[in-house]
PDB file of N, CA, C and O in Angstrom:
ATOM      1  N   MET A   1     133.747 111.505 124.589  1.00  0.00           N
ATOM      2  CA  MET A   1     133.540 112.928 124.197  1.00  0.00           C
ATOM      3  C   MET A   1     131.913 112.029 124.884  1.00  0.00           C
ATOM      4  O   MET A   1     131.377 110.934 124.709  1.00  0.00           O
ATOM      5  N   SER A   2     131.598 113.457 125.824  1.00  0.00           N
ATOM      6  CA  SER A   2     130.430 112.961 126.348  1.00  0.00           C
ATOM      7  C   SER A   2     129.318 113.272 125.610  1.00  0.00           C
ATOM      8  O   SER A   2     129.407 114.226 124.838  1.00  0.00           O
ATOM      9  N   ARG A   3     128.073 112.538 125.704  1.00  0.00           N
ATOM     10  CA  ARG A   3     127.117 112.327 124.673  1.00  0.00           C
ATOM     11  C   ARG A   3     126.369 113.769 124.810  1.00  0.00           C
ATOM     12  O   ARG A   3     125.704 114.036 123.809  1.00  0.00           O
ATOM     13  N   SER A   4     126.346 114.514 125.587  1.00  0.00           N
ATOM     14  CA  SER A   4     126.112 116.650 125.054  1.00  0.00           C
ATOM     15  C   SER A   4     126.925 117.390 124.751  1.00  0.00           C
ATOM     16  O   SER A   4     126.751 118.437 124.129  1.00  0.00           O
ATOM     17  N   ARG A   5     128.022 116.913 125.184  1.00  0.00           N
ATOM     18  CA  ARG A   5     129.313 117.377 123.732  1.00  0.00           C
ATOM     19  C   ARG A   5     129.492 117.525 122.333  1.00  0.00           C
ATOM     20  O   ARG A   5     129.695 118.410 121.503  1.00  0.00           O
ATOM     21  N   ARG A   6     129.279 115.862 122.438  1.00  0.00           N
ATOM     22  CA  ARG A   6     129.201 115.235 120.868  1.00  0.00           C
ATOM     23  C   ARG A   6     127.870 115.969 120.053  1.00  0.00           C
ATOM     24  O   ARG A   6     128.108 116.311 118.895  1.00  0.00           O
ATOM     25  N   LYS A   7     126.811 116.171 120.459  1.00  0.00           N
ATOM     26  CA  LYS A   7     125.427 117.021 119.990  1.00  0.00           C
ATOM     27  C   LYS A   7     125.778 117.938 119.421  1.00  0.00           C
ATOM     28  O   LYS A   7     126.005 118.141 118.229  1.00  0.00           O
ATOM     29  N   ARG A   8     125.869 118.934 120.874  1.00  0.00           N
ATOM     30  CA  ARG A   8     126.562 120.556 119.968  1.00  0.00           C
ATOM     31  C   ARG A   8     127.981 120.480 119.492  1.00  0.00           C
ATOM     32  O   ARG A   8     128.430 121.545 119.069  1.00  0.00           O
ATOM     33  N   ARG A   9     128.569 119.717 119.479  1.00  0.00           N
ATOM     34  CA  ARG A   9     129.301 119.603 117.757  1.00  0.00           C
ATOM     35  C   ARG A   9     128.575 119.203 116.280  1.00  0.00           C
ATOM     36  O   ARG A   9     128.635 119.704 115.157  1.00  0.00           O
ATOM     37  N   GLU A  10     127.956 118.202 116.775  1.00  0.00           N
ATOM     38  CA  GLU A  10     127.142 118.083 116.115  1.00  0.00           C
ATOM     39  C   GLU A  10     126.153 119.217 115.321  1.00  0.00           C
ATOM     40  O   GLU A  10     125.900 119.162 114.117  1.00  0.00           O
ATOM     41  N   PHE A  11     125.707 120.142 116.152  1.00  0.00           N
ATOM     42  CA  PHE A  11     124.823 121.234 116.125  1.00  0.00           C
ATOM     43  C   PHE A  11     125.623 122.034 115.100  1.00  0.00           C
ATOM     44  O   PHE A  11     125.431 122.184 113.894  1.00  0.00           O
ATOM     45  N   GLN A  12     126.225 122.335 115.613  1.00  0.00           N
ATOM     46  CA  GLN A  12     127.747 123.055 115.312  1.00  0.00           C
ATOM     47  C   GLN A  12     128.158 122.403 114.296  1.00  0.00           C
ATOM     48  O   GLN A  12     129.052 121.960 115.016  1.00  0.00           O
ATOM     49  N   GLU A  13     128.302 122.062 113.602  1.00  0.00           N
ATOM     50  CA  GLU A  13     128.764 121.768 112.393  1.00  0.00           C
ATOM     51  C   GLU A  13     127.453 121.526 111.262  1.00  0.00           C
ATOM     52  O   GLU A  13     127.712 121.700 110.072  1.00  0.00           O
ATOM     53  N   GLY A  14     126.484 121.249 111.540  1.00  0.00           N
ATOM     54  CA  GLY A  14     125.127 121.506 110.963  1.00  0.00           C
ATOM     55  C   GLY A  14     124.758 119.835 110.324  1.00  0.00           C
ATOM     56  O   GLY A  14     124.399 119.564 109.178  1.00  0.00           O
ATOM     57  N   ARG A  15     124.978 118.901 111.451  1.00  0.00           N
ATOM     58  CA  ARG A  15     125.279 117.394 111.342  1.00  0.00           C
ATOM     59  C   ARG A  15     124.037 117.124 112.153  1.00  0.00           C
ATOM     60  O   ARG A  15     123.901 115.952 112.502  1.00  0.00           O
ATOM     61  N   THR A  16     123.216 117.876 112.477  1.00  0.00           N
ATOM     62  CA  THR A  16     122.230 117.303 113.593  1.00  0.00           C
ATOM     63  C   THR A  16     121.357 116.375 112.482  1.00  0.00           C
ATOM     64  O   THR A  16     121.467 116.264 111.261  1.00  0.00           O
ATOM     65  N   ARG A  17     120.588 115.859 113.305  1.00  0.00           N
ATOM     66  CA  ARG A  17     119.019 114.756 112.633  1.00  0.00           C
ATOM     67  C   ARG A  17     117.965 115.568 113.017  1.00  0.00           C
ATOM     68  O   ARG A  17     116.920 115.271 112.437  1.00  0.00           O
ATOM     69  N   THR A  18     117.860 116.704 113.974  1.00  0.00           N
ATOM     70  CA  THR A  18     116.888 117.446 113.977  1.00  0.00           C
ATOM     71  C   THR A  18     116.918 118.727 113.095  1.00  0.00           C
ATOM     72  O   THR A  18     117.856 119.510 112.943  1.00  0.00           O
ATOM     73  N   MET A  19     116.043 118.750 112.713  1.00  0.00           N
ATOM     74  CA  MET A  19     115.483 120.602 111.870  1.00  0.00           C
ATOM     75  C   MET A  19     114.889 121.296 112.842  1.00  0.00           C
ATOM     76  O   MET A  19     113.869 120.849 113.367  1.00  0.00           O
ATOM     77  N   PRO A  20     115.457 122.537 113.242  1.00  0.00           N
ATOM     78  CA  PRO A  20     115.165 123.362 114.765  1.00  0.00           C
ATOM     79  C   PRO A  20     113.824 124.269 113.263  1.00  0.00           C
ATOM     80  O   PRO A  20     114.121 124.240 112.069  1.00  0.00           O
ATOM     81  N   ILE A  21     112.751 124.811 113.691  1.00  0.00           N
ATOM     82  CA  ILE A  21     111.614 124.886 112.943  1.00  0.00           C
ATOM     83  C   ILE A  21     111.666 126.242 113.585  1.00  0.00           C
ATOM     84  O   ILE A  21     111.781 126.398 114.800  1.00  0.00           O
ATOM     85  N   ILE A  22     111.562 127.351 112.587  1.00  0.00           N
ATOM     86  CA  ILE A  22     110.718 128.614 113.427  1.00  0.00           C
ATOM     87  C   ILE A  22     109.777 129.668 112.783  1.00  0.00           C
ATOM     88  O   ILE A  22     109.696 130.393 111.791  1.00  0.00           O
ATOM     89  N   ARG A  23     109.155 129.356 113.845  1.00  0.00           N
ATOM     90  CA  ARG A  23     107.687 129.791 112.585  1.00  0.00           C
ATOM     91  C   ARG A  23     107.310 130.957 113.382  1.00  0.00           C
ATOM     92  O   ARG A  23     107.397 131.271 114.569  1.00  0.00           O
ATOM     93  N   VAL A  24     106.890 131.454 112.380  1.00  0.00           N
ATOM     94  CA  VAL A  24     107.063 133.209 112.490  1.00  0.00           C
ATOM     95  C   VAL A  24     105.006 133.281 112.160  1.00  0.00           C
ATOM     96  O   VAL A  24     104.535 132.424 111.413  1.00  0.00           O
ATOM     97  N   GLU A  25     104.174 134.216 112.724  1.00  0.00           N
ATOM     98  CA  GLU A  25     103.008 134.622 112.027  1.00  0.00           C
ATOM     99  C   GLU A  25     103.124 136.047 112.432  1.00  0.00           C
ATOM    100  O   GLU A  25     103.966 136.526 113.191  1.00  0.00           O
ATOM    101  N   MET A  26     101.756 136.906 111.561  1.00  0.00           N
ATOM    102  CA  MET A  26     101.959 137.579 111.266  1.00  0.00           C
ATOM    103  C   MET A  26     101.043 137.872 110.054  1.00  0.00           C
ATOM    104  O   MET A  26     100.659 137.121 109.158  1.00  0.00           O
ATOM    105  N   LEU A  27     100.757 139.447 110.335  1.00  0.00           N
ATOM    106  CA  LEU A  27      99.659 139.707 109.651  1.00  0.00           C
ATOM    107  C   LEU A  27     100.257 140.077 108.029  1.00  0.00           C
ATOM    108  O   LEU A  27     101.224 140.791 107.764  1.00  0.00           O
ATOM    109  N   LYS A  28      99.513 139.479 107.233  1.00  0.00           N
ATOM    110  CA  LYS A  28      99.254 139.519 106.053  1.00  0.00           C
ATOM    111  C   LYS A  28      99.175 140.532 104.830  1.00  0.00           C
ATOM    112  O   LYS A  28      98.204 141.233 104.545  1.00  0.00           O
ATOM    113  N   GLY A  29     100.454 140.463 104.130  1.00  0.00           N
ATOM    114  CA  GLY A  29     101.249 141.608 103.205  1.00  0.00           C
ATOM    115  C   GLY A  29     102.048 141.626 103.205  1.00  0.00           C
ATOM    116  O   GLY A  29     102.485 142.708 102.812  1.00  0.00           O
ATOM    117  N   ARG A  30     103.408 140.304 103.702  1.00  0.00           N
ATOM    118  CA  ARG A  30     104.658 141.501 103.249  1.00  0.00           C
ATOM    119  C   ARG A  30     104.950 140.297 102.090  1.00  0.00           C
ATOM    120  O   ARG A  30     104.852 139.099 102.358  1.00  0.00           O
ATOM    121  N   THR A  31     105.274 140.750 100.938  1.00  0.00           N
ATOM    122  CA  THR A  31     106.246 140.208 100.221  1.00  0.00           C
ATOM    123  C   THR A  31     107.038 139.158 100.548  1.00  0.00           C
ATOM    124  O   THR A  31     107.357 139.099 101.736  1.00  0.00           O
ATOM    125  N   PRO A  32     107.585 138.017  99.569  1.00  0.00           N
ATOM    126  CA  PRO A  32     107.564 136.841  99.586  1.00  0.00           C
ATOM    127  C   PRO A  32     109.746 137.596  99.677  1.00  0.00           C
ATOM    128  O   PRO A  32     110.666 136.807  99.893  1.00  0.00           O
ATOM    129  N   ALA A  33     109.977 139.081  99.461  1.00  0.00           N
ATOM    130  CA  ALA A  33     111.142 139.169  99.164  1.00  0.00           C
ATOM    131  C   ALA A  33     111.590 139.612 100.732  1.00  0.00           C
ATOM    132  O   ALA A  33     112.614 139.425 101.388  1.00  0.00           O
ATOM    133  N   GLN A  34     110.335 140.278 100.996  1.00  0.00           N
ATOM    134  CA  GLN A  34     110.476 140.506 103.033  1.00  0.00           C
ATOM    135  C   GLN A  34     110.912 139.111 103.852  1.00  0.00           C
ATOM    136  O   GLN A  34     111.736 138.855 104.730  1.00  0.00           O
ATOM    137  N   LYS A  35     109.799 138.255 103.003  1.00  0.00           N
ATOM    138  CA  LYS A  35     110.187 137.252 104.115  1.00  0.00           C
ATOM    139  C   LYS A  35     111.273 136.117 103.997  1.00  0.00           C
ATOM    140  O   LYS A  35     111.527 135.166 104.737  1.00  0.00           O
ATOM    141  N   LYS A  36     111.904 136.604 102.647  1.00  0.00           N
ATOM    142  CA  LYS A  36     113.334 136.109 102.279  1.00  0.00           C
ATOM    143  C   LYS A  36     114.218 136.884 103.879  1.00  0.00           C
ATOM    144  O   LYS A  36     114.732 136.308 104.839  1.00  0.00           O
ATOM    145  N   ALA A  37     114.084 138.245 103.595  1.00  0.00           N
ATOM    146  CA  ALA A  37     115.168 138.798 104.639  1.00  0.00           C
ATOM    147  C   ALA A  37     114.950 138.624 105.907  1.00  0.00           C
ATOM    148  O   ALA A  37     115.868 138.662 106.727  1.00  0.00           O
ATOM    149  N   ILE A  38     113.274 138.339 106.336  1.00  0.00           N
ATOM    150  CA  ILE A  38     113.270 138.159 107.839  1.00  0.00           C
ATOM    151  C   ILE A  38     113.824 136.137 108.137  1.00  0.00           C
ATOM    152  O   ILE A  38     114.453 135.830 109.150  1.00  0.00           O
ATOM    153  N   ALA A  39     113.475 135.207 107.201  1.00  0.00           N
ATOM    154  CA  ALA A  39     113.830 134.170 107.388  1.00  0.00           C
ATOM    155  C   ALA A  39     115.182 134.385 107.680  1.00  0.00           C
ATOM    156  O   ALA A  39     115.667 133.925 108.714  1.00  0.00           O
ATOM    157  N   LYS A  40     116.072 135.262 106.603  1.00  0.00           N
ATOM    158  CA  LYS A  40     117.803 135.452 106.826  1.00  0.00           C
ATOM    159  C   LYS A  40     117.912 135.790 108.362  1.00  0.00           C
ATOM    160  O   LYS A  40     118.773 135.215 109.028  1.00  0.00           O
ATOM    161  N   GLU A  41     116.968 136.809 109.006  1.00  0.00           N
ATOM    162  CA  GLU A  41     117.561 137.293 109.876  1.00  0.00           C
ATOM    163  C   GLU A  41     116.826 136.545 111.481  1.00  0.00           C
ATOM    164  O   GLU A  41     116.974 136.906 112.648  1.00  0.00           O
ATOM    165  N   MET A  42     116.389 135.920 111.155  1.00  0.00           N
ATOM    166  CA  MET A  42     115.570 134.470 112.203  1.00  0.00           C
ATOM    167  C   MET A  42     117.056 133.153 112.471  1.00  0.00           C
ATOM    168  O   MET A  42     117.738 132.811 113.437  1.00  0.00           O
ATOM    169  N   VAL A  43     116.971 132.722 110.827  1.00  0.00           N
ATOM    170  CA  VAL A  43     117.919 132.186 110.865  1.00  0.00           C
ATOM    171  C   VAL A  43     119.484 132.452 111.559  1.00  0.00           C
ATOM    172  O   VAL A  43     119.936 131.835 112.524  1.00  0.00           O
ATOM    173  N   ASP A  44     120.006 133.282 110.976  1.00  0.00           N
ATOM    174  CA  ASP A  44     121.328 133.882 111.732  1.00  0.00           C
ATOM    175  C   ASP A  44     121.432 134.546 112.940  1.00  0.00           C
ATOM    176  O   ASP A  44     122.484 134.735 113.551  1.00  0.00           O
ATOM    177  N   GLY A  45     120.285 134.909 113.290  1.00  0.00           N
ATOM    178  CA  GLY A  45     119.921 135.180 114.712  1.00  0.00           C
ATOM    179  C   GLY A  45     120.216 133.937 115.797  1.00  0.00           C
ATOM    180  O   GLY A  45     120.960 133.791 116.767  1.00  0.00           O
ATOM    181  N   PHE A  46     119.560 133.401 115.334  1.00  0.00           N
ATOM    182  CA  PHE A  46     119.512 131.797 115.857  1.00  0.00           C
ATOM    183  C   PHE A  46     121.178 131.298 116.237  1.00  0.00           C
ATOM    184  O   PHE A  46     121.473 131.437 117.424  1.00  0.00           O
ATOM    185  N   ILE A  47     122.370 130.683 115.236  1.00  0.00           N
ATOM    186  CA  ILE A  47     122.774 130.952 114.872  1.00  0.00           C
ATOM    187  C   ILE A  47     123.582 131.054 115.646  1.00  0.00           C
ATOM    188  O   ILE A  47     124.030 130.092 116.271  1.00  0.00           O
ATOM    189  N   ARG A  48     124.081 132.626 115.836  1.00  0.00           N
ATOM    190  CA  ARG A  48     124.053 133.343 116.776  1.00  0.00           C
ATOM    191  C   ARG A  48     124.502 133.489 118.141  1.00  0.00           C
ATOM    192  O   ARG A  48     125.509 133.984 118.646  1.00  0.00           O
ATOM    193  N   GLY A  49     123.201 132.771 118.714  1.00  0.00           N
ATOM    194  CA  GLY A  49     122.142 132.866 120.148  1.00  0.00           C
ATOM    195  C   GLY A  49     122.751 131.739 120.591  1.00  0.00           C
ATOM    196  O   GLY A  49     123.405 131.918 121.619  1.00  0.00           O
ATOM    197  N   ALA A  50     122.752 130.172 119.973  1.00  0.00           N
ATOM    198  CA  ALA A  50     122.989 129.140 120.492  1.00  0.00           C
ATOM    199  C   ALA A  50     124.090 128.550 119.498  1.00  0.00           C
ATOM    200  O   ALA A  50     123.850 127.495 118.910  1.00  0.00           O
ATOM    201  N   GLY A  51     125.365 129.265 119.295  1.00  0.00           N
ATOM    202  CA  GLY A  51     126.639 128.994 119.041  1.00  0.00           C
ATOM    203  C   GLY A  51     127.203 127.953 118.039  1.00  0.00           C
ATOM    204  O   GLY A  51     128.165 127.209 118.230  1.00  0.00           O
ATOM    205  N   GLY A  52     126.234 128.063 116.671  1.00  0.00           N
ATOM    206  CA  GLY A  52     126.193 127.824 115.806  1.00  0.00           C
ATOM    207  C   GLY A  52     125.491 127.301 115.203  1.00  0.00           C
ATOM    208  O   GLY A  52     124.376 127.673 115.569  1.00  0.00           O
ATOM    209  N   GLY A  53     125.348 126.063 113.835  1.00  0.00           N
ATOM    210  CA  GLY A  53     124.432 125.064 112.836  1.00  0.00           C
ATOM    211  C   GLY A  53     125.147 125.845 111.328  1.00  0.00           C
ATOM    212  O   GLY A  53     126.074 126.573 110.974  1.00  0.00           O
ATOM    213  N   SER A  54     124.055 125.148 110.841  1.00  0.00           N
ATOM    214  CA  SER A  54     124.271 125.873 109.623  1.00  0.00           C
ATOM    215  C   SER A  54     123.004 125.975 109.167  1.00  0.00           C
ATOM    216  O   SER A  54     122.192 125.118 109.517  1.00  0.00           O
ATOM    217  N   PRO A  55     122.499 127.337 108.063  1.00  0.00           N
ATOM    218  CA  PRO A  55     121.545 127.943 107.606  1.00  0.00           C
ATOM    219  C   PRO A  55     120.725 127.087 106.915  1.00  0.00           C
ATOM    220  O   PRO A  55     119.542 127.420 106.849  1.00  0.00           O
ATOM    221  N   SER A  56     121.084 126.004 106.351  1.00  0.00           N
ATOM    222  CA  SER A  56     120.650 124.658 105.421  1.00  0.00           C
ATOM    223  C   SER A  56     119.368 124.041 106.555  1.00  0.00           C
ATOM    224  O   SER A  56     118.182 124.074 106.226  1.00  0.00           O
ATOM    225  N   SER A  57     119.885 123.434 108.053  1.00  0.00           N
ATOM    226  CA  SER A  57     119.250 122.308 108.743  1.00  0.00           C
ATOM    227  C   SER A  57     118.192 124.090 109.810  1.00  0.00           C
ATOM    228  O   SER A  57     118.311 124.254 111.024  1.00  0.00           O
ATOM    229  N   PHE A  58     117.553 124.802 109.127  1.00  0.00           N
ATOM    230  CA  PHE A  58     116.424 124.732 109.304  1.00  0.00           C
ATOM    231  C   PHE A  58     115.433 124.974 108.741  1.00  0.00           C
ATOM    232  O   PHE A  58     115.546 125.178 107.532  1.00  0.00           O
ATOM    233  N   ASN A  59     113.786 125.071 109.478  1.00  0.00           N
ATOM    234  CA  ASN A  59     112.938 125.386 108.000  1.00  0.00           C
ATOM    235  C   ASN A  59     112.163 126.976 109.373  1.00  0.00           C
ATOM    236  O   ASN A  59     111.846 126.984 110.563  1.00  0.00           O
ATOM    237  N   VAL A  60     112.192 128.143 108.126  1.00  0.00           N
ATOM    238  CA  VAL A  60     111.061 128.606 108.738  1.00  0.00           C
ATOM    239  C   VAL A  60     109.607 128.835 107.707  1.00  0.00           C
ATOM    240  O   VAL A  60     109.514 128.861 106.479  1.00  0.00           O
ATOM    241  N   VAL A  61     108.387 129.008 108.962  1.00  0.00           N
ATOM    242  CA  VAL A  61     107.653 129.050 108.321  1.00  0.00           C
ATOM    243  C   VAL A  61     106.524 129.675 109.206  1.00  0.00           C
ATOM    244  O   VAL A  61     106.117 129.630 110.367  1.00  0.00           O
ATOM    245  N   PHE A  62     106.118 130.564 107.462  1.00  0.00           N
ATOM    246  CA  PHE A  62     105.379 131.298 107.741  1.00  0.00           C
ATOM    247  C   PHE A  62     104.064 131.732 107.660  1.00  0.00           C
ATOM    248  O   PHE A  62     103.527 131.500 106.577  1.00  0.00           O
ATOM    249  N   VAL A  63     103.306 132.370 108.606  1.00  0.00           N
ATOM    250  CA  VAL A  63     101.490 131.765 108.341  1.00  0.00           C
ATOM    251  C   VAL A  63     100.654 133.116 108.729  1.00  0.00           C
ATOM    252  O   VAL A  63     100.435 133.588 109.845  1.00  0.00           O
ATOM    253  N   ASP A  64     100.332 133.496 107.677  1.00  0.00           N
ATOM    254  CA  ASP A  64     100.191 134.335 107.111  1.00  0.00           C
ATOM    255  C   ASP A  64      98.479 134.949 107.829  1.00  0.00           C
ATOM    256  O   ASP A  64      97.426 134.466 107.414  1.00  0.00           O
ATOM    257  N   VAL A  65      98.517 135.995 108.868  1.00  0.00           N
ATOM    258  CA  VAL A  65      97.106 136.093 109.238  1.00  0.00           C
ATOM    259  C   VAL A  65      95.940 137.359 109.072  1.00  0.00           C
ATOM    260  O   VAL A  65      96.207 138.503 109.439  1.00  0.00           O
ATOM    261  N   GLU A  66      94.834 137.048 108.566  1.00  0.00           N
ATOM    262  CA  GLU A  66      94.527 138.181 107.900  1.00  0.00           C
ATOM    263  C   GLU A  66      93.792 139.587 109.688  1.00  0.00           C
ATOM    264  O   GLU A  66      93.017 139.088 110.505  1.00  0.00           O
ATOM    265  N   LYS A  67      94.029 140.370 109.779  1.00  0.00           N
ATOM    266  CA  LYS A  67      93.616 140.781 110.263  1.00  0.00           C
ATOM    267  C   LYS A  67      92.266 140.820 111.336  1.00  0.00           C
ATOM    268  O   LYS A  67      92.180 141.094 112.533  1.00  0.00           O
ATOM    269  N   HIS A  68      91.395 140.462 110.441  1.00  0.00           N
ATOM    270  CA  HIS A  68      90.081 140.438 111.412  1.00  0.00           C
ATOM    271  C   HIS A  68      90.081 138.899 111.960  1.00  0.00           C
ATOM    272  O   HIS A  68      88.993 138.399 112.246  1.00  0.00           O
ATOM    273  N   ASP A  69      91.329 138.106 112.117  1.00  0.00           N
ATOM    274  CA  ASP A  69      90.837 137.077 112.717  1.00  0.00           C
ATOM    275  C   ASP A  69      92.746 136.904 114.141  1.00  0.00           C
ATOM    276  O   ASP A  69      93.427 135.976 114.579  1.00  0.00           O
ATOM    277  N   TRP A  70      92.740 138.382 114.255  1.00  0.00           N
ATOM    278  CA  TRP A  70      94.057 138.847 115.306  1.00  0.00           C
ATOM    279  C   TRP A  70      93.263 139.819 115.711  1.00  0.00           C
ATOM    280  O   TRP A  70      92.516 140.598 115.120  1.00  0.00           O
ATOM    281  N   ALA A  71      93.705 139.549 117.434  1.00  0.00           N
ATOM    282  CA  ALA A  71      93.261 140.280 118.832  1.00  0.00           C
ATOM    283  C   ALA A  71      94.427 140.357 119.458  1.00  0.00           C
ATOM    284  O   ALA A  71      95.390 139.616 119.263  1.00  0.00           O
ATOM    285  N   VAL A  72      94.338 141.497 120.426  1.00  0.00           N
ATOM    286  CA  VAL A  72      95.663 142.156 120.923  1.00  0.00           C
ATOM    287  C   VAL A  72      94.675 142.886 122.375  1.00  0.00           C
ATOM    288  O   VAL A  72      94.155 143.980 122.594  1.00  0.00           O
ATOM    289  N   GLY A  73      94.775 141.843 122.976  1.00  0.00           N
ATOM    290  CA  GLY A  73      94.031 142.086 124.526  1.00  0.00           C
ATOM    291  C   GLY A  73      92.221 142.306 123.976  1.00  0.00           C
ATOM    292  O   GLY A  73      91.826 141.534 123.102  1.00  0.00           O
ATOM    293  N   HIS A  74      91.432 143.153 124.427  1.00  0.00           N
ATOM    294  CA  HIS A  74      89.876 143.207 123.516  1.00  0.00           C
ATOM    295  C   HIS A  74      90.030 143.696 121.885  1.00  0.00           C
ATOM    296  O   HIS A  74      89.158 143.719 121.016  1.00  0.00           O
ATOM    297  N   ASP A  75      91.450 144.072 121.801  1.00  0.00           N
ATOM    298  CA  ASP A  75      91.114 145.186 119.950  1.00  0.00           C
ATOM    299  C   ASP A  75      91.573 144.028 119.301  1.00  0.00           C
ATOM    300  O   ASP A  75      92.407 143.189 119.642  1.00  0.00           O
ATOM    301  N   MET A  76      90.658 144.173 118.000  1.00  0.00           N
ATOM    302  CA  MET A  76      90.744 143.033 116.534  1.00  0.00           C
ATOM    303  C   MET A  76      91.560 144.672 116.094  1.00  0.00           C
ATOM    304  O   MET A  76      91.347 145.878 116.218  1.00  0.00           O
ATOM    305  N   MET A  77      92.809 143.530 115.397  1.00  0.00           N
ATOM    306  CA  MET A  77      93.426 144.227 114.725  1.00  0.00           C
ATOM    307  C   MET A  77      92.595 145.160 113.406  1.00  0.00           C
ATOM    308  O   MET A  77      92.921 146.202 112.839  1.00  0.00           O
ATOM    309  N   SER A  78      91.555 144.368 113.265  1.00  0.00           N
ATOM    310  CA  SER A  78      91.303 145.076 111.730  1.00  0.00           C
ATOM    311  C   SER A  78      90.315 146.775 112.140  1.00  0.00           C
ATOM    312  O   SER A  78      90.103 147.837 111.554  1.00  0.00           O
ATOM    313  N   GLU A  79      89.963 146.152 113.475  1.00  0.00           N
ATOM    314  CA  GLU A  79      89.175 147.688 113.690  1.00  0.00           C
ATOM    315  C   GLU A  79      90.032 148.466 114.315  1.00  0.00           C
ATOM    316  O   GLU A  79      89.507 149.565 114.490  1.00  0.00           O
ATOM    317  N   LYS A  80      91.333 148.410 114.825  1.00  0.00           N
ATOM    318  CA  LYS A  80      92.188 148.614 114.727  1.00  0.00           C
ATOM    319  C   LYS A  80      93.436 149.742 113.614  1.00  0.00           C
ATOM    320  O   LYS A  80      93.986 150.838 113.716  1.00  0.00           O
ATOM    321  N   TYR A  81      93.379 148.841 112.822  1.00  0.00           N
ATOM    322  CA  TYR A  81      94.137 149.249 111.633  1.00  0.00           C
ATOM    323  C   TYR A  81      93.253 148.376 110.650  1.00  0.00           C
ATOM    324  O   TYR A  81      93.458 147.188 110.401  1.00  0.00           O
ATOM    325  N   PRO A  82      91.816 149.482 109.920  1.00  0.00           N
ATOM    326  CA  PRO A  82      91.402 149.112 108.977  1.00  0.00           C
ATOM    327  C   PRO A  82      92.085 148.841 107.665  1.00  0.00           C
ATOM    328  O   PRO A  82      93.273 149.099 107.472  1.00  0.00           O
ATOM    329  N   ASP A  83      91.248 148.288 106.735  1.00  0.00           N
ATOM    330  CA  ASP A  83      91.657 148.778 106.075  1.00  0.00           C
ATOM    331  C   ASP A  83      91.557 149.882 104.793  1.00  0.00           C
ATOM    332  O   ASP A  83      90.435 149.891 104.287  1.00  0.00           O
ATOM    333  N   LYS A  84      92.638 150.916 104.113  1.00  0.00           N
ATOM    334  CA  LYS A  84      92.391 152.171 104.303  1.00  0.00           C
ATOM    335  C   LYS A  84      91.311 152.267 102.065  1.00  0.00           C
ATOM    336  O   LYS A  84      90.835 153.326 101.654  1.00  0.00           O
TER     337      LYS A  84
END
C-alpha cells in the first residue's frame, strides 16, 4: 500500500498522529452551549469534506475578540455595532 493511501486510511479510521486544529475567531458574546454547537458543526463538516476521521482527533479553539479589537476595512466593529 502506498504511503498516501495508508495515511488516508489512518485518517479515516481516526488513527493519525496529527490532530487537525480548527480555529474560530469571532466577536465575544457566545455562550458555552453555542460554542459547543459550532464546534460540532465545524468538526462534522470537516469530516464530511475531507472523507472521514474521528471527532475525537480534532481540536477546536475559540478566540473571543472584543469589538474594539476588530475592524472590517476602515470600520471598527465597536462603532458599527455599539453596545446598547
